[in-house]
MARGU-756429 format. One record per residue (C-alpha): x, y, z; residue number from 1. Coordinates in nm, 4 decimals, decimal comma. Example, Ala and Ser with C-alpha at 12.3 -4.5 7.8 and 13.67 -1.06 7.14 Angstrom:
residues 2
((1,2300; -0,4500; 0,7800); 1)
((1,3670; -0,1060; 0,7140); 2)
//
This chain:
residues 339
((-2,8316; -0,0334; 1,4360); 1)
((-2,8881; 0,1388; 1,1047); 2)
((-2,7694; 0,4962; 1,0483); 3)
((-3,1124; 0,6609; 1,0608); 4)
((-3,2044; 0,4886; 1,3868); 5)
((-2,8752; 0,5994; 1,5441); 6)
((-2,9327; 0,9621; 1,4378); 7)
((-3,2932; 0,9626; 1,5637); 8)
((-3,1850; 0,8292; 1,9041); 9)
((-2,9064; 1,0871; 1,9304); 10)
((-3,1553; 1,3642; 1,8449); 11)
((-3,3681; 1,2407; 2,1369); 12)
((-3,0667; 1,2532; 2,3697); 13)
((-3,0300; 0,8745; 2,3827); 14)
((-2,6585; 0,7949; 2,3618); 15)
((-2,4987; 0,4523; 2,3382); 16)
((-2,1671; 0,4130; 2,5257); 17)
((-1,9937; 0,2945; 2,2080); 18)
((-2,0501; 0,3323; 1,8331); 19)
((-1,8549; 0,1697; 1,5513); 20)
((-1,9152; 0,3610; 1,2276); 21)
((-1,7881; 0,1759; 0,9226); 22)
((-1,8327; 0,1977; 0,5472); 23)
((-1,7226; 0,3783; 0,2324); 24)
((-1,9423; 0,6869; 0,2809); 25)
((-1,7164; 0,9012; 0,4987); 26)
((-1,9637; 1,1907; 0,4742); 27)
((-2,2085; 0,9896; 0,6861); 28)
((-1,9353; 0,8991; 0,9345); 29)
((-1,8409; 1,2645; 0,9734); 30)
((-2,2092; 1,3538; 1,0049); 31)
((-2,2532; 1,1025; 1,2856); 32)
((-1,9556; 1,2430; 1,4773); 33)
((-2,0748; 1,6004; 1,4220); 34)
((-2,4230; 1,5113; 1,5450); 35)
((-2,2833; 1,3486; 1,8605); 36)
((-2,0492; 1,6400; 1,9218); 37)
((-2,3287; 1,8954; 1,8923); 38)
((-2,5612; 1,7002; 2,1218); 39)
((-2,3096; 1,5964; 2,3889); 40)
((-2,0680; 1,8878; 2,4104); 41)
((-2,1188; 2,2587; 2,4656); 42)
((-1,9400; 2,4508; 2,1834); 43)
((-1,7228; 2,6333; 2,4378); 44)
((-1,6111; 2,3047; 2,5978); 45)
((-1,4940; 2,1101; 2,2934); 46)
((-1,1255; 2,1452; 2,3770); 47)
((-1,1884; 1,9785; 2,7120); 48)
((-1,4583; 1,7329; 2,6108); 49)
((-1,3525; 1,5904; 2,2724); 50)
((-1,0455; 1,3672; 2,2290); 51)
((-0,9254; 1,2124; 1,9028); 52)
((-0,6921; 0,9169; 1,8494); 53)
((-0,5578; 0,7746; 1,5248); 54)
((-0,5522; 0,4025; 1,5998); 55)
((-0,3120; 0,3338; 1,3141); 56)
((-0,0529; 0,5226; 1,5183); 57)
((-0,1805; 0,4990; 1,8779); 58)
((-0,2593; 0,1855; 2,0845); 59)
((-0,6169; 0,1215; 2,1886); 60)
((-0,5023; 0,1388; 2,5527); 61)
((-0,4492; 0,5153; 2,5210); 62)
((-0,8048; 0,5667; 2,3966); 63)
((-0,9515; 0,3524; 2,6761); 64)
((-0,7408; 0,5288; 2,9383); 65)
((-0,8937; 0,8565; 2,8216); 66)
((-1,2448; 0,7053; 2,8172); 67)
((-1,2100; 0,5890; 3,1780); 68)
((-1,0642; 0,9176; 3,3062); 69)
((-1,3176; 1,1452; 3,4745); 70)
((-1,4033; 1,4500; 3,2619); 71)
((-1,2553; 1,7835; 3,3671); 72)
((-1,5083; 2,0654; 3,4153); 73)
((-1,7589; 1,9033; 3,1768); 74)
((-2,0358; 1,6495; 3,2515); 75)
((-1,9713; 1,4210; 2,9546); 76)
((-1,7044; 1,3697; 2,6940); 77)
((-1,6632; 1,2217; 2,3468); 78)
((-1,3656; 1,0006; 2,2580); 79)
((-1,3070; 0,9328; 1,8875); 80)
((-1,0808; 0,6612; 1,7485); 81)
((-1,0218; 0,6627; 1,3726); 82)
((-0,8743; 0,3860; 1,1538); 83)
((-0,9887; 0,0990; 1,3762); 84)
((-0,8731; -0,1518; 1,1152); 85)
((-0,8272; -0,4228; 1,3804); 86)
((-1,2033; -0,4809; 1,3397); 87)
((-1,1615; -0,5788; 0,9743); 88)
((-0,9959; -0,8733; 0,8060); 89)
((-0,7017; -0,6566; 0,6999); 90)
((-0,3587; -0,7945; 0,7791); 91)
((-0,2107; -0,6511; 1,0985); 92)
((0,0993; -0,4419; 1,0208); 93)
((0,2379; -0,5206; 1,3651); 94)
((0,3464; -0,1605; 1,4281); 95)
((0,0874; -0,0957; 1,6991); 96)
((-0,0301; -0,3458; 1,9580); 97)
((-0,4011; -0,3276; 2,0388); 98)
((-0,5268; -0,5196; 2,3417); 99)
((-0,8710; -0,6130; 2,2139); 100)
((-0,9511; -0,8014; 2,5333); 101)
((-0,9413; -0,4714; 2,7214); 102)
((-1,1974; -0,3182; 2,4829); 103)
((-1,4174; -0,6260; 2,5312); 104)
((-1,3925; -0,5795; 2,9084); 105)
((-1,4726; -0,2072; 2,8772); 106)
((-1,7851; -0,2879; 2,6760); 107)
((-1,9147; -0,4970; 2,9669); 108)
((-1,8868; -0,1991; 3,2028); 109)
((-1,8510; 0,1284; 3,0072); 110)
((-1,7910; 0,4647; 3,1723); 111)
((-2,1215; 0,6508; 3,2178); 112)
((-1,9637; 0,9867; 3,1361); 113)
((-1,8014; 0,8865; 2,8047); 114)
((-1,9232; 0,8118; 2,4517); 115)
((-1,6701; 0,6338; 2,2296); 116)
((-1,6857; 0,6402; 1,8505); 117)
((-1,4613; 0,4089; 1,6491); 118)
((-1,4470; 0,4639; 1,2721); 119)
((-1,3420; 0,2229; 0,9980); 120)
((-1,3306; 0,3156; 0,6293); 121)
((-1,4107; -0,0366; 0,5137); 122)
((-1,7256; -0,1846; 0,3642); 123)
((-1,7217; -0,4863; 0,5954); 124)
((-1,5967; -0,5865; 0,9375); 125)
((-1,4591; -0,9306; 1,0126); 126)
((-1,7580; -1,0988; 1,1768); 127)
((-1,5471; -1,4029; 1,2603); 128)
((-1,3764; -1,2028; 1,5339); 129)
((-1,5185; -1,2370; 1,8852); 130)
((-1,4975; -0,8628; 1,9415); 131)
((-1,7009; -0,7842; 1,6287); 132)
((-1,9601; -1,0447; 1,7300); 133)
((-1,9896; -0,8824; 2,0714); 134)
((-2,0225; -0,5342; 1,9157); 135)
((-2,3001; -0,6694; 1,6967); 136)
((-2,4782; -0,8197; 1,9977); 137)
((-2,4604; -0,4818; 2,1733); 138)
((-2,6072; -0,3108; 1,8629); 139)
((-2,3005; -0,0848; 1,8452); 140)
((-2,2331; -0,1270; 1,4721); 141)
((-2,3497; 0,1597; 1,2492); 142)
((-2,2968; 0,0883; 0,8768); 143)
((-2,2288; 0,3990; 0,6656); 144)
((-2,2505; 0,2488; 0,3185); 145)
((-2,3057; 0,4386; -0,0054); 146)
((-2,6711; 0,5196; -0,0623); 147)
((-2,8808; 0,3463; -0,3249); 148)
((-3,0155; 0,5457; -0,6201); 149)
((-3,3546; 0,6017; -0,4564); 150)
((-3,1896; 0,7032; -0,1278); 151)
((-2,9556; 0,9416; -0,3111); 152)
((-3,2423; 1,1136; -0,4926); 153)
((-3,4370; 1,1434; -0,1669); 154)
((-3,1291; 1,2794; 0,0139); 155)
((-3,0687; 1,5417; -0,2578); 156)
((-3,4314; 1,6548; -0,2507); 157)
((-3,4242; 1,6787; 0,1298); 158)
((-3,1023; 1,8826; 0,1248); 159)
((-3,2499; 2,1167; -0,1367); 160)
((-3,5690; 2,1603; 0,0670); 161)
((-3,3659; 2,2405; 0,3793); 162)
((-3,1732; 2,5019; 0,1795); 163)
((-3,5016; 2,6580; 0,0629); 164)
((-3,5159; 2,5700; -0,3055); 165)
((-3,6732; 2,3036; -0,5260); 166)
((-3,5476; 2,0822; -0,8074); 167)
((-3,7200; 2,0519; -1,1440); 168)
((-3,8131; 1,6937; -1,2463); 169)
((-3,5077; 1,4880; -1,3378); 170)
((-3,2557; 1,7358; -1,1932); 171)
((-3,1673; 1,5185; -0,8909); 172)
((-3,0883; 1,2224; -1,1173); 173)
((-2,8828; 1,4396; -1,3527); 174)
((-2,6913; 1,5852; -1,0581); 175)
((-2,5904; 1,2314; -0,9574); 176)
((-2,4860; 1,1613; -1,3165); 177)
((-2,2686; 1,4727; -1,3282); 178)
((-2,1311; 1,4933; -0,9730); 179)
((-2,1127; 1,1246; -0,8831); 180)
((-2,2701; 0,9342; -0,5945); 181)
((-2,0444; 1,0627; -0,3140); 182)
((-2,2351; 1,2710; -0,0596); 183)
((-1,9431; 1,5082; 0,0010); 184)
((-1,9248; 1,6058; -0,3662); 185)
((-2,3025; 1,6305; -0,3968); 186)
((-2,3179; 1,8480; -0,0863); 187)
((-2,0706; 2,0983; -0,2332); 188)
((-2,2614; 2,1132; -0,5615); 189)
((-2,5910; 2,1656; -0,3784); 190)
((-2,4415; 2,4634; -0,1953); 191)
((-2,3740; 2,6295; -0,5315); 192)
((-2,7185; 2,5347; -0,6584); 193)
((-2,8796; 2,6914; -0,3501); 194)
((-2,7000; 3,0221; -0,4084); 195)
((-2,8067; 3,0244; -0,7730); 196)
((-3,1705; 2,9223; -0,7200); 197)
((-3,2264; 3,1436; -0,4154); 198)
((-3,4953; 3,1065; -0,1503); 199)
((-3,8126; 2,9679; -0,3057); 200)
((-3,6481; 2,9181; -0,6451); 201)
((-3,6408; 2,6103; -0,8668); 202)
((-3,3247; 2,4688; -1,0214); 203)
((-3,3660; 2,3626; -1,3855); 204)
((-3,1586; 2,1187; -1,5918); 205)
((-3,0256; 2,4104; -1,7990); 206)
((-2,8992; 2,5872; -1,4861); 207)
((-2,7483; 2,2643; -1,3547); 208)
((-2,5472; 2,2228; -1,6761); 209)
((-2,3791; 2,5575; -1,6069); 210)
((-2,3270; 2,5132; -1,2345); 211)
((-2,1940; 2,1642; -1,1717); 212)
((-1,8202; 2,1054; -1,1632); 213)
((-1,7531; 1,7696; -1,3277); 214)
((-1,4410; 1,5571; -1,3372); 215)
((-1,3283; 1,4379; -1,6768); 216)
((-1,4588; 1,0885; -1,5927); 217)
((-1,8029; 1,2301; -1,5164); 218)
((-1,7916; 1,4404; -1,8333); 219)
((-1,7217; 1,1274; -2,0370); 220)
((-2,0109; 0,9553; -1,8611); 221)
((-2,2414; 1,2430; -1,9605); 222)
((-2,0913; 1,2627; -2,3115); 223)
((-2,1846; 0,9002; -2,3795); 224)
((-2,5306; 0,9583; -2,2337); 225)
((-2,5806; 1,2428; -2,4864); 226)
((-2,4685; 1,0133; -2,7689); 227)
((-2,6912; 0,7265; -2,6577); 228)
((-2,9885; 0,9634; -2,6457); 229)
((-2,8872; 1,1041; -2,9899); 230)
((-2,8268; 1,4516; -2,8468); 231)
((-2,5318; 1,5087; -3,0804); 232)
((-2,5217; 1,8861; -3,0472); 233)
((-2,4737; 1,8542; -2,6695); 234)
((-2,2215; 1,5721; -2,7219); 235)
((-2,0021; 1,7797; -2,9538); 236)
((-2,0381; 2,0837; -2,7267); 237)
((-1,9116; 1,8732; -2,4358); 238)
((-1,6236; 1,7364; -2,6444); 239)
((-1,5265; 2,0910; -2,7476); 240)
((-1,5311; 2,1966; -2,3821); 241)
((-1,3026; 1,9073; -2,2851); 242)
((-1,0589; 1,9988; -2,5610); 243)
((-1,0750; 2,3668; -2,4633); 244)
((-0,9657; 2,2619; -2,1143); 245)
((-0,6600; 2,1003; -2,2739); 246)
((-0,7714; 1,7461; -2,1976); 247)
((-0,5575; 1,5038; -2,3963); 248)
((-0,7611; 1,3344; -2,6781); 249)
((-0,5896; 1,0003; -2,6089); 250)
((-0,7043; 1,0221; -2,2461); 251)
((-1,0587; 1,0986; -2,3642); 252)
((-1,0509; 0,7908; -2,5884); 253)
((-0,9245; 0,5807; -2,2968); 254)
((-1,2091; 0,6974; -2,0708); 255)
((-1,4704; 0,6443; -2,3439); 256)
((-1,3342; 0,2916; -2,3858); 257)
((-1,3566; 0,2378; -2,0101); 258)
((-1,7250; 0,3340; -2,0083); 259)
((-1,8064; 0,1113; -2,3056); 260)
((-1,6187; -0,1721; -2,1373); 261)
((-1,8379; -0,1232; -1,8300); 262)
((-2,1472; -0,1252; -2,0532); 263)
((-2,0289; -0,4497; -2,2141); 264)
((-1,9610; -0,6109; -1,8741); 265)
((-2,2955; -0,4968; -1,7325); 266)
((-2,4802; -0,6333; -2,0344); 267)
((-2,2936; -0,9637; -2,0178); 268)
((-2,3521; -1,0109; -1,6441); 269)
((-2,7186; -0,9079; -1,6764); 270)
((-2,7680; -1,1747; -1,9420); 271)
((-2,6156; -1,4256; -1,7000); 272)
((-2,8843; -1,3392; -1,4466); 273)
((-2,6906; -1,1151; -1,2087); 274)
((-2,8857; -0,8362; -1,0347); 275)
((-2,7650; -0,4762; -1,0603); 276)
((-2,6557; -0,4894; -0,6945); 277)
((-2,4512; -0,8037; -0,7626); 278)
((-2,3012; -0,6465; -1,0760); 279)
((-2,2061; -0,3355; -0,8775); 280)
((-2,0278; -0,5526; -0,6214); 281)
((-1,8581; -0,7588; -0,8931); 282)
((-1,7306; -0,4543; -1,0849); 283)
((-1,6625; -0,2317; -0,7829); 284)
((-1,9108; 0,0348; -0,8981); 285)
((-2,1927; 0,2252; -0,7328); 286)
((-2,5362; 0,0690; -0,8088); 287)
((-2,6497; 0,3945; -0,9728); 288)
((-2,3549; 0,3842; -1,2149); 289)
((-2,4514; 0,0265; -1,3014); 290)
((-2,8138; 0,1317; -1,3599); 291)
((-2,7091; 0,4112; -1,5967); 292)
((-2,4617; 0,1829; -1,7761); 293)
((-2,7356; -0,0795; -1,8139); 294)
((-2,9643; 0,1821; -1,9666); 295)
((-2,6901; 0,2949; -2,2044); 296)
((-2,6011; -0,0639; -2,2953); 297)
((-2,9666; -0,1311; -2,3766); 298)
((-2,9232; 0,0728; -2,6961); 299)
((-2,6593; -0,1712; -2,8253); 300)
((-2,6376; -0,5461; -2,8646); 301)
((-2,3293; -0,7281; -2,7326); 302)
((-2,1774; -0,7638; -3,0803); 303)
((-2,2086; -0,3874; -3,1424); 304)
((-2,0445; -0,3078; -2,8067); 305)
((-1,7556; -0,5428; -2,8882); 306)
((-1,7165; -0,3732; -3,2274); 307)
((-1,7102; -0,0274; -3,0642); 308)
((-1,4384; -0,1394; -2,8242); 309)
((-1,2355; -0,2643; -3,1226); 310)
((-1,2872; 0,0710; -3,2999); 311)
((-1,1604; 0,2525; -2,9912); 312)
((-0,8542; 0,0270; -2,9752); 313)
((-0,7841; 0,1008; -3,3442); 314)
((-0,8344; 0,4744; -3,2891); 315)
((-0,5968; 0,4678; -2,9913); 316)
((-0,3307; 0,3009; -3,2085); 317)
((-0,3823; 0,5476; -3,4964); 318)
((-0,3559; 0,8457; -3,2609); 319)
((-0,0404; 0,7205; -3,0899); 320)
((0,1270; 0,6291; -3,4186); 321)
((0,0411; 0,9653; -3,5805); 322)
((-0,1728; 0,8099; -3,8534); 323)
((-0,4662; 1,0403; -3,7796); 324)
((-0,5162; 1,3841; -3,6286); 325)
((-0,6269; 1,3246; -3,2693); 326)
((-0,9195; 1,5692; -3,2642); 327)
((-1,0397; 1,4651; -3,6087); 328)
((-1,0216; 1,0995; -3,5073); 329)
((-1,2376; 1,1668; -3,2008); 330)
((-1,4962; 1,3617; -3,3983); 331)
((-1,5182; 1,0922; -3,6682); 332)
((-1,5610; 0,8262; -3,4011); 333)
((-1,8529; 1,0154; -3,2429); 334)
((-2,0190; 1,0609; -3,5820); 335)
((-1,9861; 0,6894; -3,6623); 336)
((-2,1182; 0,6034; -3,3174); 337)
((-2,4260; 0,8232; -3,3647); 338)
((-2,4898; 0,6707; -3,7069); 339)
//
């Protein structure tokens, strides 16, 4: 079942005996477990009613023993098994023996008083395995993949509305650009935005610029976006801020080169007919990052992008060999890029 369907059913008090939550978006996995915990277990009974097992260190038998044991002083209990990598195609380390046949047997006759949640931080399960096929037949699989751009924007707007404030046009997209596509990071930034905007307030792009904590990689991403849009004052302000934070100029050049390399690859693959989703999978990037890179790359032809990458390689050599002042070299590169 998809994530939204699972959450809606849980909200209605409809619980499946077993869920397998898998995917790269751990925020959704944690949200699913929190939702189940809140609906199944009284807050005062969590010590008695919630059990956790790390299946990279504990055999599956221990989890199933707990699932089949009658609950003590509570009507229902939740049993959580993390790192269920035996459901993926990953090579078995051999340290822990999991009797998958016992889980298959349990699925045929699950305990009425127990809800099991298995979690796997992997994008895919191995559907060649009989157990995974059976889980799929029982509709127990809940994918928790990264959200698409449209889903991310909608999620941000919903979170803002729940917190009592609104976003000015374009702010949700810029927040993704600055904070990345991970829901955990976005959630933390939205908490700050809510405090700043206040109940009934509206968050503007100018306020967002001051509030969001960005990694250096995300700053470079935004720096190039300023350059592409010919916002040179903002670009040099951002560069000055990076240098003020004692970021090494050679590292900045390396990250700029990385982004231009992504732009070059996105442009090349697009010209070969690949979709943005396929490009994201090929390059190991979030689809939103590919969309932004495609937009940035649209300002340059392939020959220009190749020339920029060569300029960055030359600048890197000049910096490391002491042939140019590092800060001056960076500033001259940005000016040439804007020209």
